[in-house]
C-alpha positions as CSV (number, residue, x, y, z in Angstrom):
1,M,-48.6,4.0,27.5
2,T,-48.4,6.9,29.9
3,T,-46.8,10.3,29.3
4,D,-46.3,11.0,33.1
5,G,-42.9,12.5,33.5
6,F,-42.4,12.9,29.7
7,P,-42.4,16.6,28.8
8,A,-45.0,17.7,26.2
9,D,-42.5,19.6,24.2
10,R,-40.3,16.5,23.7
11,L,-43.4,14.5,22.8
12,N,-44.4,17.1,20.2
13,R,-40.9,17.1,18.7
14,I,-41.1,13.4,18.3
15,L,-44.5,13.5,16.8
16,T,-43.5,16.2,14.3
17,A,-40.4,14.2,13.3
18,V,-42.4,11.1,12.8
19,E,-44.9,13.0,10.6
20,T,-42.0,14.3,8.6
21,I,-40.7,10.8,8.1
22,E,-44.1,9.5,7.1
23,E,-44.7,12.3,4.6
24,S,-41.3,11.8,3.1
25,L,-41.8,8.0,2.8
26,G,-45.1,8.8,0.9
27,V,-43.3,11.0,-1.5
28,L,-40.5,8.5,-2.0
29,A,-43.0,5.7,-2.6
30,R,-44.6,7.7,-5.4
31,K,-41.1,8.5,-6.9
32,Q,-40.2,4.8,-6.8
33,R,-42.5,4.2,-9.8
34,L,-40.1,6.1,-12.1
35,S,-37.6,4.1,-14.2
36,R,-33.9,4.6,-13.6
37,D,-33.6,6.5,-16.8
38,E,-36.6,8.8,-15.9
39,Y,-35.0,9.4,-12.5
40,K,-31.6,10.2,-14.0
41,S,-32.9,12.6,-16.6
42,D,-35.1,14.6,-14.3
43,S,-33.0,16.9,-12.0
44,D,-36.1,18.2,-10.2
45,T,-37.1,14.6,-9.2
46,R,-33.6,13.9,-8.0
47,D,-33.6,17.0,-5.9
48,I,-36.9,16.1,-4.4
49,V,-35.7,12.6,-3.6
50,E,-32.4,13.8,-2.1
51,R,-34.2,16.4,0.0
52,R,-36.6,13.9,1.4
53,F,-33.8,11.7,2.5
54,V,-32.1,14.7,4.1
55,K,-35.4,15.5,5.9
56,M,-35.8,12.0,7.2
57,T,-32.2,11.9,8.4
58,E,-32.6,15.2,10.2
59,A,-35.9,14.0,11.8
60,S,-34.2,10.8,12.9
61,I,-31.3,12.7,14.4
62,D,-33.7,15.0,16.2
63,I,-35.5,12.1,17.8
64,G,-32.2,10.6,18.9
65,A,-30.9,13.9,20.3
66,L,-33.9,14.1,22.6
67,D,-32.1,11.7,25.0
68,D,-29.5,14.4,25.6
């Protein structure tokens, strides 16, 4: 794969977004071990899970917006 004609700043933004998604997936995989009752009773865990989904959504949108 060549990066000729592909600006370095755009490539760096994509790589940063992918790293964010990978990191968030790792956190979510660890939280997946919790039972439904544990999840519901722990507001900190719910906040972490919700924030990770937000971060992944934002990273995905950022990647998609690079075409603009």
